[in-house]
N, C-alpha and C positions, 0 to 999 in steps of 0.2 A: 340427337338432341340431348340424350342422357349424358353422353360423353362431354358435350359442350357445357352442360350445366355443372357437371362435376369439375371441369376445369375452372369455370367461373368461381365456384365455391372454394376451390383450393386457393385461388388468388385472393379472394375475400378473407379467408382465414389468415393468410400471411399479412394482409394489409391491417387487419384488426390487431394482430400481434405487434406489428410495427408501431401502430398508434399507442398501444399499451406501453411499449418500451420508449415512447416519445421519439421514435425515428421518423419524423414527419415527412422528410423528403422521400424516403423509401415508401411510406404509406401513400403518398400522393401518386407516385409512379404506378403503384399496384392498383389503386382505385381507378386511375386513368385507363389502365389495361383492362380491368374488369368492365368499365363503361364501354370501351371500344367493342367488347364481345357481346354486350347486352345493353344497347343504347336506351331502351325504354323501361328499364328496371327502376322503379321508384326508389327502392331501398339503396341501390347503388348510387343513384343521383344524390340522395340525401347524404350518404357517407362521403361521397366525393365533395359535395358542398361543405360538409363539416371540416374536412382537412384543408380545403381551400381557405376557409375562414381562419382556421388555426394558423396557417402560414402567411396570411395577409393578402391573398390574391382576391381582393374584393370584387373587381369587375367580373372576373370569371365566375366567382362564387354566386353573384347575383344572377347571372345567366343560367347557371346550372340549377339553382334553387327555384327560379321561376318555372323552369321546365318540370322540376319535381312537383311543384304545386299544381301544375296542370295535370300531371299524371294521377295525383291523388289529392283532390281539393280539400278533403276533410282532415288532412294531417296537419294539425296546427303547429306541431313541432317544426315542420318545414317553414312555416311562416315566421316563427320566432327566429330561426336561424337566418332566414332571408332578411329579417329586420336588422340583425347584427351586421350582415354584409353591407346593407344599405347605409348603416351608420358608419362603417369603415370607409365607404365612398364619400361620406359627407352629405349624404342625401337624407337629412333629418326629416323633411316632409314626407318622403317616401317611406321611411322607417315607421313613422307614426301611422301612416295610412295602412301599412301592412299589419301593424299590431291592432289597429281599430277593426280591420277586417276579421282578424282572428277573434277579437272580443265579441263581435257581432254574431259569430257562430257559436261561441261558448263564453258567456260573461264571467264564468267562474273557473276558467282554465288556469291552473296554478302557474305554469311557466309563463303564460302570456301576462297575467297580472303582475308577476314578479318583474318581468322584463320592462313592462310599461312603467311601473313605479320607479324602477332603478334608473331608467333613462331620464325621468324628471329629476330625481335626486342628483344625478350627475350633471344636470344642467342648472342646479341650484333652484329648481322650481318646487319648493317645499309644498306650497298649497295644492299644486296639481298632483303631486305624489300622494298627498293626504286624500284627495278626492278619489283617486284610484283605489286606495286601501279602504276607504269608507264604503265602497261598493260591496266589499266582502267582509265588512266588520261583524256581520251577524252570523257568519259561518261558525257553527259549533265545533266542527272538526277540521279546522284549517290545516292544510298539509304543510310539510316542512319548508317548501319554497316560499309560501306566503308568510310563514313564521319568520323566515330569514329576512325578508324585506321589511316586515314590521319591526324587527330588531334594528335593521339598518336605519329606518326612519327615526326610531327612538334615539339611536346613537347620534344621528346627524342633528337632531333637535335637542341634544344634551340631556335627554331623560335617561341617564346612565343606569340607575337601579333597575328600571323596568327592562332596559335592553339587556343588562346582565342576566336577569332572570330567564329571558327567552334564549339567549345564546348558551347559557350553562345547561339548560335542558336539552338543547339540540346537540351540543358537543358530547353529552353523555348518553344520548339515546342510541342504543344498540340497533334499533330498527331503522334509524335514519341512514341515508346513503353516505358513503365515504366522502364525496365532495361536500355535502352539507355539513358533516361533522368537522371536516377540515376548515371550511369557511367560517363556521361558528367559532372554532378555536382561535383563528386569526382575529376575528372580531372581538373576542374576549380580551386578547392581548392588547388590542388598540384601546379598549375602554380602560383596562387596568393602567395602561400608560397614561391616559388622560387623568386618571385619579391619583397618579404618583405612586402606584404600587408596582414598582419596577421589577422586582423579583418574580412576582406573579405574572407580569406581562411577559418577561423573557421566557418563563416556563411555557407559556402558551405559544409563543413564536417558535420555540424549539420543537414543541410537539407538532405544530402545524407544518413546519418544514420537513420534519422526519417522515411525514405521511407520503412523500413523493421521493423518487429516486434522485440521485445526484446527477448533475450535468457534467460539463467539462469546460476548462478554460481554453482560450485561444493561445497560440504560440507565436510570440512576437518575431522570433528569428525566421520562422517559416514564412510568415506574412511578408517580412521585409525581403526575403529571397524571391518570393513570387513577384513582388513589385520593386525589384532592384532598379537602381538608376539606369541601367542598360535597357531593362524592359520598358520603363517609363519613357525613355527617349525614343523607343521604337514605335510608340503608339501616337498617331496624329491627334491633334486637338481639333475639336469640331470647328467647322467654318461658320457655324451659326452662333452668333454672339447675342446673349440676352442676360441682362442684369437682374432679372426677377428672382431667380432661385436663391434661397437662403437655406443652407444645410445646418442644422443644429446637431452637433456631436456631443456625446457625453455619456457617462455611466448612468444607469437607472438611479433616480432620486438625486441627481446632481444639480437640478434647476432647469432642465431642458424645457419642461412644460411652462414654467414661469417665463422663460425667455420667449417661448412661442406665443404666449398670450399677450405679452407686452407688445410684440411686433404686430400681432393680429389686431390689437386694439387701435393701431394707427389707421387713419382714414385711407392710406395707400397700402396698407398691409393685409395679408391674407395667409391662410394655412391650408395645407392638404393633410395635416396630421402626421401620423406615422405611416407614410406612404412607401411601400416596398418596391415600387416600380424599378428604380435605378438598380437596386440590388438584385432584382430578378433579371434585368438585362445582363448583368455581369455573368450570369450562368448560361446565357444563350450561346456564347462563342468562346473558343479558346483565346487566350490573350494574344497569341500569335496571329489570329485571324482578324484582329480589330483594325481594319483598314479605314480609310477616310469615308467610304460609303456607309459602312456599318455605324461608325461613330456619329456621322451626320444624321442617319436615320433614327438612332437612339435619341439624339438631341431633339429632333423634331417631335418624336412620339412623346417624350417627357414634357416638352413645352406645350404641346397640344393638350396634355392632361391638365396642366396648370390653367390653361385658358378655359377649359370646360368646367373645372371646379371653382375657379375664382373670378372669371370674367376678364375683360381686357383693360379695365381701369386700374387694377391692382398693380403696384410697381415692385413690391417685394413679397414673395410667397415662401413661407416656412415649410420645410420638409424635415420632420423629426423622426428618426428611426434608430432604435438602440442597435449597437453593433456596427454603425456606419463607419467607425474608424478603420475597419478592416478593408474597405474598398474606396477610400477617398482618392486614391490614385486614379481609379476608373472614373469616379465622379468628376475629377478635375479635367479629364480629357473630353468627356461628353459635355460638360458645362464649364468652359474655360473662364467664364465671368462669374462663377458661383461665389457667394459670400459664405464663409464657414465660421460659425460661432461655436466655440468650444466651451461648454458649460463645465465649470469646475466648482468643487465644494470640498470642504474638509473631508479627507478620505474616510475618517472614522465615522463622521456623521452620515456621509453618503452611503457607505457600505452597511452600516447598522440599519439605516432607513430601508434599504433594499431588503435586508434580511427580515424585517418586520412586515413586509408587504406580501400579500397573497397573490403572486403572479400567475398561479395556476400552471398552465403548460408553457408559459413564457419564462425567459430569464432563468434557465435551469441552474446556472451556477450560483444563484442567490440563495440556495437552500443550505449552504455550508459556509461558515464564517471564514475559514482559511481560504477556501476557493474564491470567495468574494474578494479577499485581499489580493490574491494572486492575479485575478482578472483585472482588478484596478491597476496593478503594475503594468500589465500588458497594454491596457488602454492608454496609459500615460506614455509608455515607450513608443507606441505607434503614432500618437499625436505629435510627439517630438520628432519622429522620423519624417512625418509628412511636412512639418514646418521646414525641415532642412531640404527636402527633395522636390516639393511642388512649387509651381509658378503662381500660386495663389496665396493671398494673405489669410491667415487664420487668427481670428480675434478671440482672446481669452475673456470670458466673463465669469468672475469669481463670485459665487453666491454670497459669501460673507460681506464682501465689499458692496454688492448690490443692495442688500437689505440694510446696510449701515447708511448708505447715501443713495436712495433710489433715484432721485432726480438726476444727479450728476452721472450716475451709471447709465441711466436711460439715455441721456444726451450723448454720452460717449458711444454707446451701442448704435444709436441711430446715425451718428456721424460716420461711423464705420460703414454702415449700410448705404450711406449717401442719400438719406431722406431727412427732411427737416423735423425738428422736435415738435411734438404735439402733446398737449396736456392730457389727451385721452389715454395716452400710454401709461400715465401714472394712475389711472383709474381703470385698469384692465379688468379688474374684478367685477365691474358693473356690466360687462358685456354678457348678455344672456345667450350663451352658445354652449352646445354640448361639449364637454371635455371628456374624451374617452380614454382616460388614464387613471391610475390610482391616485394622482394628484388633484383630482377633480374638486375636492372640498377646499384644499389649500388655495387654489387659484380663484376661488369665489370670495376671497377675503383680501383686505389690504396686506401689503408686505408686513411681516412680523418677525421679531427677533428670536422667538422661543425655540426655533429649530437649531440655533447655533449652540454648539457644545452639548448637544443632547446625549452624545456618546458617554459623557461622564456619569449619567444615571445608570449606565449598564457596564461600567468599566471593569468590574470584577468578573464579568462573563466574556470579555473580549480578547483574551490572550491569543486564541487561534487567529482572529482577525488581524491583530497587530503583527503577528508572526508573518502572515501572508502579505501584509502591506510592505514589509521590509523598510526601505529608506523613506517611504511615504507615511510611516506610522506616526510621525509627529506633526503633520500638517499638510498644507496645500502646495507649497513651494512654487508659487506662481502669482502674478498680479494681473489685473485686468488690462487689456490692450493688445496690440499686435506684437 
């Protein structure tokens, strides 16, 4: 037993190091290995659930975390993580039920209070968020997590001086955790940006991004070699034809969430959010092993998921996942009738906006301006490659054109999708539904023009970004349409 325990501990040590270095694929493999050796260990189940949530494997995460909750019912951190996994599944009712169960056990648990309030804020439900925070309003010594969500509430309700006071204290508090200090620093940047103090804002974004290690960009030539015309021709297309899937491809902050919500607002539209299933399927087999049986099985599995999440009445279902441009060749084989919407935005605004967002463990390349520009170039090169190589039509939707003429752009988009125009798509911001992205506040509002040419406010800081963007440094170089 001692030898076995030592082996498990060694694996866990390696997994924790992999998580720290943000090597999430390696961490997942190690935690799976540890779990196989000790299936009833609550701590291993929790850590496995954590990495599954991090990489987007929501269904498996829910199963693992429910098991962890059974093993140790009084661990409310497990319930909070389970609620995140349920949110990723689109199970909003289940998420709130899990959080309410946790609050029933401890009405003042910081992480539970924060999570509950943030879910309401992300849904545009300000009154409900206030009600949650009012329950702990009398706490004399509220912890950093409650302070963070109080600041977020004040920011979202435009009480900027009070929000600044909270975030400034947290950012400079040496006793606060690193994640809290980093989060507070990004929030300060967002408020200074709203107040027009752009140098102060940039300084905050720079400090926030420096807190974490750099990621890396993709390599267009390697991706194109992997999906050469010869390779694509060797893979059969699925024999299952279904026009429901709509893939939205785009860089972070390019308008992907806006497009998702416009389509989701249609009576015949739905969304599975940032669903990683197809990209997970890609890792199950070597490209050379993708025969008709496998491709058809993947198609059925994916379409069954759409049915479970959105029901049988929905005719178009959005799947929005960052980085999807790397595997559109695979997607086109599994879903030969897929609609692909390519969200485009002025690359300077797009990349600046990504740099100013606190993506945490996601979008690693967003922490460096030059790297952001280089990744943007790879993204555009791959999308051009797919347009040349694939037997599917890819529709460009340019953000600047959309916000200039929302109705005409919406009509054109819906026409491409093969569904009739509906007025509700123009009022997408009225739909009370959780939006689990950093764009949650923007898509609660009508389309606005203020995000156009935002980069000019920060122009003197953007030399590394412009260098990375190369030929795209002066604009979009595309128009809406096929």
